C-alpha positions in Angstrom: -15.4 -25.9 -20.2 -17.3 -24.6 -22.9 -20.8 -22.7 -22.5 -23.2 -23.5 -25.3 -26.1 -21.2 -25.6 -29.0 -21.8 -28.0 -30.5 -18.3 -28.1 -33.6 -17.6 -30.4 -34.8 -14.1 -30.3 -38.5 -13.3 -30.6 -37.9 -9.6 -30.7 -35.6 -7.4 -32.5 -31.9 -7.6 -31.0 -30.9 -3.8 -30.7 -27.2 -3.1 -29.9 -25.8 0.0 -28.5 -22.3 0.6 -29.8 -20.1 2.8 -28.1 -17.0 2.8 -30.5 -14.6 1.3 -28.2 -12.7 -1.7 -27.6 -15.3 -3.2 -25.7 -18.5 -2.9 -27.8 -16.3 -3.7 -30.9 -15.2 -7.0 -29.1 -19.1 -7.8 -28.4 -19.9 -7.6 -32.2 -16.8 -9.8 -33.1 -18.2 -12.0 -30.2 -21.7 -11.7 -32.0 -20.3 -12.9 -35.3 -18.4 -15.9 -34.0 -21.5 -17.1 -32.1 -23.7 -16.4 -35.4 -25.7 -13.8 -33.5 -26.9 -11.1 -35.8 -28.2 -7.9 -34.6 -31.0 -6.2 -36.1 -30.0 -3.0 -35.2 -26.6 -1.3 -34.1 -27.1 2.2 -32.7 -24.4 4.6 -31.5 -25.4 7.5 -29.5 -23.2 10.9 -30.4 -23.1 13.7 -27.9 -21.5 16.0 -30.2 -18.1 15.6 -28.2 -16.6 12.4 -29.3 -12.8 11.9 -30.0 -11.8 12.4 -33.3 -10.5 8.9 -33.4 -14.3 7.6 -32.6 -15.6 9.1 -35.8 -12.4 8.3 -37.9 -13.0 4.6 -36.9 -16.7 4.5 -38.1 -16.2 3.7 -41.7 -13.7 0.9 -40.7 -16.1 -0.8 -38.3 -19.2 -0.1 -40.8 -17.0 -2.1 -43.7 -16.5 -5.0 -41.2 -20.1 -5.0 -40.4 -21.2 -5.1 -44.1 -18.6 -8.1 -44.5 -20.4 -9.9 -41.5 -24.0 -9.2 -43.1 -24.6 -7.2 -39.8 -26.2 -3.8 -40.3 -24.3 -0.7 -40.2 -24.1 1.5 -37.4 -27.0 4.1 -36.9 -25.9 7.2 -35.4 -28.4 8.8 -33.3 -27.3 12.4 -32.7 -28.3 15.0 -30.0 -30.7 17.7 -31.5 -30.0 21.0 -29.8 -33.1 22.7 -28.2 -34.0 25.6 -26.3 -33.9 24.6 -22.6 -33.6 26.2 -19.1 -30.0 26.6 -19.1 -29.7 27.6 -23.0 -29.0 25.7 -26.3 -26.4 23.2 -26.6 -24.4 21.9 -29.5 -23.2 18.8 -27.3 -24.6 17.2 -23.9 -21.5 18.3 -22.1 -22.4 21.8 -21.0 -25.8 20.8 -20.3 -24.2 18.2 -17.6 -21.7 20.7 -16.6 -24.5 23.5 -15.8 -26.5 21.2 -13.3 -23.5 19.2 -11.8 -22.8 22.1 -8.9 -26.4 21.5 -7.9 -25.7 17.6 -7.6 -23.0 18.0 -5.3 -23.3 17.0 -1.8 
C-alpha cells in the first residue's frame, strides 16, 4: 500500500536537524517527496562529537544540490547564571541534576 500525501504549507517549514542518521534520513525523505524546508536549524550545545561537526560540510553540499537551505547552527551563548558561566550546556545540566533526583 502506498500512502499519498498532498502537503501544502502556508507557514514556513522549519526543520530541527540533529546531524545524525534519523534527521539525515528525514531530509532525504523530504527530497524524495518534493518537500522543501524553508529553514534547517541545528542546535549546537558546544559538546557535540567531532564527527558531527566534520559531517556538516558534507550535508550542506548535499542540501545545496537538492536546492534546500544550508544548515543554520544555533549556538549557546555563555552567560553569567546562578551556577556560573558555561561554554557548554552539559555542566549546567550536571549542576542541577542532583537536585532533580528522587
